[in-house]
C-alpha positions in Angstrom: 96.1 71.6 42.9 98.9 69.3 43.7 99.0 70.9 47.1 95.3 70.4 47.6 95.5 66.8 46.7 98.5 66.4 49.1 96.5 68.0 51.9 93.5 65.7 51.3 95.8 62.8 51.2 97.5 63.8 54.5 94.2 64.3 56.2 92.9 60.9 55.1 96.1 59.1 55.9 96.4 60.8 59.3 93.0 60.8 61.1 94.4 62.5 64.2 95.6 65.5 62.2 92.3 65.6 60.5 90.4 65.7 63.8 92.7 68.4 65.1 92.5 70.8 62.1 89.0 70.3 60.9 86.1 70.6 63.4 83.8 68.5 61.1 84.2 65.0 60.0 86.8 64.4 57.3 85.3 61.2 55.7 83.5 63.1 52.9 86.7 64.8 51.9 88.5 61.5 51.9 85.9 59.9 49.6 86.0 62.9 47.3 89.8 62.8 46.9 90.2 59.0 47.1 91.0 58.6 43.4 93.5 61.5 43.5 95.3 60.0 46.4 95.3 56.6 44.9 97.4 57.9 42.0 100.1 59.4 44.3 102.6 57.2 46.1 102.1 57.4 49.8 105.5 58.9 50.6 105.1 61.5 47.8 101.7 62.5 49.3 103.1 63.0 52.7 106.0 65.0 51.4 103.6 67.3 49.5 101.4 67.7 52.6 104.4 68.7 54.7 105.5 71.2 52.2 102.0 72.7 52.1 101.9 73.2 55.9 105.4 74.7 56.0 104.5 77.2 53.3 101.1 78.2 54.4 101.7 78.2 58.2 98.5 76.2 58.7 99.9 74.6 61.9 99.4 77.5 64.3 101.1 77.5 67.6 97.9 78.2 69.5 96.4 75.0 68.0 98.8 72.9 70.0 98.0 71.6 73.4 99.8 73.7 76.0 101.4 72.3 79.1 101.0 73.6 82.7 102.2 77.1 83.3 105.3 77.5 85.4 104.7 78.2 89.1 104.7 81.9 90.1 107.9 83.2 91.8 107.7 83.0 95.5 107.9 86.1 97.5 111.0 86.7 99.6 110.6 85.9 103.3 109.7 88.9 105.3 112.4 90.4 107.4 111.9 89.9 111.1 111.6 93.1 113.1 112.2 91.5 116.5 115.0 89.2 117.6 113.6 87.6 120.8 110.4 86.9 122.6 110.5 90.1 124.7 111.0 92.3 121.6 108.2 90.6 119.7 105.8 91.0 122.6 106.7 94.7 123.0 106.3 95.2 119.3 102.9 93.5 119.3 101.7 95.5 122.3 102.9 98.7 120.5 101.0 97.9 117.3 97.9 97.0 119.2 98.0 100.2 121.2 98.4 102.2 117.9 95.4 100.4 116.3 93.2 101.0 119.4 94.3 104.6 119.6 93.5 105.2 115.9 90.0 103.6 116.5 89.4 105.6 119.6 88.9 102.4 121.7 91.6 102.8 124.3 89.8 101.0 127.1 92.6 100.4 129.5 94.8 102.6 131.6 98.5 102.3 132.5 100.4 102.4 135.7 103.5 104.6 136.3 105.6 101.6 135.2 103.7 101.2 131.9 101.6 98.2 132.9 98.2 97.9 131.4 95.3 97.8 133.9 91.6 97.6 133.8 89.1 97.8 136.7 86.5 95.0 136.6 84.8 96.1 139.8 85.0 99.5 141.6 85.8 99.5 145.3 84.9 102.0 148.0 86.8 103.9 150.6 90.2 105.5 150.3 92.7 104.5 147.7 95.8 102.3 148.5 99.1 104.1 148.3 102.8 103.3 148.6 103.7 102.2 152.1 100.2 100.8 152.9 99.6 97.2 154.2 96.8 95.5 152.4 95.2 92.0 152.2 94.7 90.7 148.7 93.5 87.7 146.7 94.8 86.9 143.2 94.8 84.7 140.2 97.9 84.5 137.9 96.8 83.3 134.5 98.1 82.6 131.1 96.6 84.8 128.4 93.6 83.4 126.5 93.5 83.2 122.7 91.0 86.0 122.4 92.8 88.5 124.7 93.5 91.1 122.0 94.5 93.7 124.5 96.1 91.4 127.1 93.3 92.1 129.6 90.1 90.8 128.1 88.7 87.3 127.8 89.3 84.3 130.0 92.8 83.1 130.9 94.1 79.7 132.0 94.9 79.8 135.8 98.5 78.9 136.7 98.2 79.5 140.4 95.9 81.5 142.7 95.0 82.3 146.3 91.7 82.8 148.0 89.5 80.9 145.5 90.1 77.3 146.6 91.7 76.4 143.3 95.2 75.6 144.6 96.6 74.5 148.0 94.4 77.1 149.7 90.9 77.6 151.1 88.3 79.8 149.6 88.5 83.2 151.4 92.2 83.0 152.2 94.1 86.3 151.8 97.7 87.4 151.4 98.7 90.4 153.6 101.4 92.4 151.9 103.1 95.7 152.2 103.4 98.1 149.3 107.0 98.8 150.1 108.6 98.1 146.7 110.3 95.0 148.2 107.6 92.4 148.8 105.7 92.2 145.5 106.8 92.0 141.8 106.8 95.6 140.4 103.8 95.1 138.0 101.5 93.8 140.7 102.5 96.4 143.3 102.0 99.2 140.8 98.5 97.8 140.0 97.5 97.8 143.6 98.3 101.4 144.1 95.1 103.4 143.5 92.7 100.5 144.2 90.0 100.7 146.9 88.8 97.9 149.2 86.3 95.6 147.5 87.7 96.4 144.0 88.9 94.0 141.4 91.5 94.9 138.8 93.3 93.1 136.0 96.9 93.9 135.1 99.1 92.6 132.3 102.5 91.8 133.9 105.3 91.7 131.4 108.3 89.4 132.2 110.6 92.3 133.1 107.9 93.7 135.4 107.2 90.2 136.9 109.2 87.2 137.9 111.9 87.1 135.3 115.4 87.8 136.8 116.8 90.8 135.0 120.5 89.9 135.6 122.9 89.6 132.7 123.0 85.8 133.0 119.4 85.5 132.1 119.4 88.0 129.2 120.4 85.2 126.7 118.0 82.6 128.0 117.5 79.6 125.7 114.1 78.0 125.0 113.5 74.4 124.3 111.4 73.7 121.1 108.8 71.6 122.9 105.3 71.9 124.2 105.2 74.3 127.1 108.4 76.2 126.0 110.3 75.2 129.1 113.5 77.2 129.7 117.0 76.0 130.3 118.3 76.8 133.7 114.9 78.0 134.8 115.7 77.9 138.5 118.4 80.6 138.0 116.2 83.0 136.1 113.0 82.7 138.2 112.9 85.4 140.9 111.8 83.5 144.0 112.1 86.5 146.4 109.1 88.5 145.2 105.4 87.6 145.8 103.1 86.2 144.8 104.5 82.7 144.3 102.8 79.3 143.8 102.6 76.9 146.7 101.8 73.4 145.3 104.1 71.2 143.3 101.8 71.2 140.2 101.5 75.0 140.3 105.2 75.4 140.6 105.8 73.2 137.6 103.3 75.1 135.5 104.7 78.5 136.6 108.3 77.4 135.7 107.2 77.1 132.1 105.3 80.4 132.0 107.1 83.0 134.2 109.0 84.3 131.2 105.8 85.2 129.4 103.4 88.2 129.8 100.8 87.0 132.3 97.4 88.2 133.2 96.9 88.8 136.9 93.5 89.4 138.5 93.7 91.2 141.9 91.1 91.6 144.7 91.9 94.2 147.3 90.1 93.0 150.4 91.0 95.6 153.0 93.7 97.5 154.6 95.6 95.8 157.5 97.8 97.2 160.3 101.5 96.9 159.8 101.8 95.2 163.2 99.3 92.4 162.2 101.2 92.1 158.9 104.5 91.6 160.7 102.9 89.1 163.1 101.6 87.2 160.1 105.0 87.0 158.5 106.8 86.3 161.8 108.8 89.6 161.7 106.9 91.4 164.5 108.4 91.9 167.9 106.9 94.2 170.6 108.9 94.3 173.8 106.0 95.3 176.0 103.6 92.7 174.5 106.2 90.0 175.1 106.9 91.2 178.7 104.3 93.6 180.2 106.4 94.0 183.4 109.4 95.3 181.6 110.6 98.8 182.4 108.4 101.4 180.8 105.7 98.9 179.9 103.5 99.0 183.0 100.2 100.9 182.5 
């Protein structure tokens, strides 16, 4: 009974404890035990109440207000499986090819050098082969955000010829020889097998495009700024293989992108004679044409 009186005294003297332990109002209990608590000194009542709670375990742990739970343990950073841009692009291309092969949606072909190609428009006539001279138009583009396979979607033009988008006129062509010396490997491989009037897209990887493959460019360093311009870009850009930009703006854009995989759209216009090609490039010389009266040139 002494404990019950002490409990009532504690609840009446401490309204906060009463509100916590009893869901109903405690005023009636306080009025009921008012006389009993009046007989007990205040300190003695509190001491009895403390002894009661310690003995009975009335203060349960789950009745206390809990704080915020500790944050979950963060996962360890994933280990990188590629060390440079070329390796990451190759790994991404491999994974994409595996996914498409599993889904049965392999909608592109490959050249002998492994370049992805897709025909947008079929041509007619005989197919171009190594050693032929052809006239072409082209667009060299940066890959679009939705180009899952590197060939679909719209790209951002870096430079072009024959469409009036650069320092050129609409309808201009570039006569080239498929001689393994004039064009970058990825574009030449894509032209082989095309027919006049056809249009084809090719994904040109840096090592199959304009990036110099010498040892000095293997450890190329990128700036951490917009455009990812490269240090010593003039030394690592192959300026001997076509096609190349003509205008200053196109050259500046290309200098920031030549080390990426680029989407190139090719139009094969027609076959041309090698003599006309050499005339166009200034490398043609015919002795009889220059001097019809030379020995052995008279008709």
